[in-house]
C-alpha positions as CSV (number, residue, x, y, z in Angstrom):
1,M,76.8,65.1,45.6
2,S,74.2,66.3,43.1
3,Q,74.2,64.7,39.0
4,S,75.7,67.5,38.1
5,F,77.3,70.8,39.7
6,A,78.3,72.8,36.6
7,H,77.6,75.6,35.9
8,V,78.2,79.0,33.9
9,T,76.8,82.1,35.3
10,T,76.7,86.2,34.8
11,T,76.7,86.4,39.1
12,P,79.5,86.2,41.5
13,I,80.9,82.8,42.1
14,D,80.2,81.3,45.0
15,E,83.4,79.6,45.7
16,A,82.3,77.9,49.4
17,A,79.3,76.1,47.2
18,V,81.5,74.9,44.8
19,R,83.4,73.1,47.3
20,A,80.5,71.7,48.9
21,A,79.6,70.2,46.5
22,V,82.1,67.9,46.3
23,D,82.3,66.8,50.4
24,A,82.6,63.4,51.4
25,P,83.0,61.4,54.5
26,E,85.0,59.1,52.3
27,C,86.9,61.8,50.9
28,G,90.5,62.6,52.8
29,A,91.4,65.6,50.3
30,V,89.7,68.7,48.4
31,V,91.3,70.0,46.2
32,T,90.2,73.8,44.9
33,F,90.9,75.6,41.9
34,S,90.3,79.8,41.9
35,G,90.7,81.1,38.4
36,V,91.5,84.9,38.9
37,I,91.7,87.9,36.8
38,R,94.9,89.5,36.9
39,D,96.1,92.9,36.0
40,H,98.6,92.0,33.3
41,D,99.3,89.4,30.3
42,G,102.3,89.3,27.8
43,G,103.6,92.5,29.4
44,A,100.6,94.3,28.7
45,E,98.6,95.9,31.8
46,V,95.5,94.9,31.5
47,R,91.9,96.5,33.2
48,S,89.2,94.2,33.1
49,L,87.9,91.0,30.8
50,D,84.8,90.4,29.1
51,Y,84.2,86.5,28.8
52,S,81.2,85.5,26.3
53,A,80.0,82.1,25.8
54,H,78.1,79.9,23.5
55,P,74.9,79.1,24.4
56,D,75.8,75.6,24.8
57,A,78.7,75.8,27.2
58,E,77.0,74.7,30.2
59,R,76.2,71.3,28.3
60,F,79.8,70.9,27.4
61,L,80.6,71.7,30.7
62,R,78.0,69.1,32.9
63,E,79.6,66.7,30.0
64,I,83.2,67.6,30.8
65,L,82.2,66.6,34.9
66,A,80.6,63.7,33.6
67,D,83.2,62.3,31.4
68,E,85.6,62.7,34.1
69,R,83.6,61.3,37.3
70,A,83.1,58.6,34.8
71,S,86.9,57.7,34.2
72,S,87.9,58.8,37.9
73,G,85.4,57.9,40.6
74,L,86.0,61.6,41.9
75,R,83.8,63.6,43.2
76,L,84.0,67.2,40.8
77,A,82.6,70.5,40.3
78,A,83.2,73.5,38.4
79,V,81.0,77.0,37.7
80,H,82.7,79.6,35.1
81,R,81.3,82.8,35.0
82,I,80.4,85.2,31.6
83,G,79.9,88.9,31.5
84,A,82.3,91.8,32.3
85,L,85.1,91.2,35.4
86,E,87.5,92.9,37.2
87,I,91.0,92.3,38.3
88,G,90.3,90.3,41.1
89,D,87.7,88.9,40.3
90,V,86.8,85.0,39.9
91,A,86.0,83.5,36.1
92,L,86.3,79.9,37.4
93,A,86.2,78.2,40.7
94,A,87.0,74.4,40.3
95,A,86.8,72.0,43.5
96,V,87.9,67.8,43.1
97,S,87.8,65.4,46.3
98,A,89.6,62.1,46.4
99,P,90.5,59.5,49.2
100,H,94.5,61.0,48.8
101,R,95.7,64.1,47.9
102,A,97.6,62.9,44.3
103,E,94.6,62.0,42.7
104,A,92.9,64.7,43.6
105,F,95.8,67.1,42.3
106,A,95.8,65.3,39.1
107,A,91.8,65.4,38.7
108,I,91.9,69.5,39.2
109,E,94.7,69.7,36.5
110,R,92.9,67.7,33.9
111,L,89.6,69.5,34.8
112,V,90.7,72.5,34.3
113,E,93.0,72.2,31.1
114,R,89.6,70.6,29.8
115,I,87.5,73.1,30.5
116,K,89.7,75.9,29.1
117,H,90.5,74.3,25.5
118,E,86.6,72.2,25.8
119,V,84.4,75.2,26.7
120,P,83.1,77.5,24.4
121,I,84.0,80.5,26.9
122,W,85.7,83.2,24.7
123,K,87.5,85.9,26.5
124,R,88.4,89.4,25.8
125,Q,91.0,91.8,27.1
126,H,90.8,95.6,27.7
127,F,94.1,96.7,27.9
128,T,95.0,100.2,30.3
129,S,96.5,101.7,27.0
130,G,92.9,101.6,25.5
131,S,93.1,99.0,23.2
132,S,91.3,95.2,23.5
133,E,92.2,91.7,22.3
134,W,90.0,88.5,21.6
135,V,91.7,85.3,23.3
136,G,91.7,81.8,21.8
137,L,89.8,82.9,18.9
């Protein structure tokens, strides 16, 4: 695996590449996560989202992966998309491989939670009503 497979991109995410980044013959479990834009939030119908990122967002993402790799010894990868996204688009793809499934499932949950809370990426939801709101600011 490369030193770090952590990217912030404006282009659609290649989920197969994220998974391939963690493939290893010694690993019997690969767990992937795809964060997909859904059509509702809090009872309101969502039309689309815009993601904005701090210029150092990718550095934060790389540091999280390096930290998780150092503490777990597992193989991890993640890509977060920014810009205008539509319903059904993938905003976050992450993957973890491990010798066994339990540690892979636990690691993907930790990774996704850390990305959500520590990487400076913000979303603005656009509702079918015509209104919009920033989430997490």
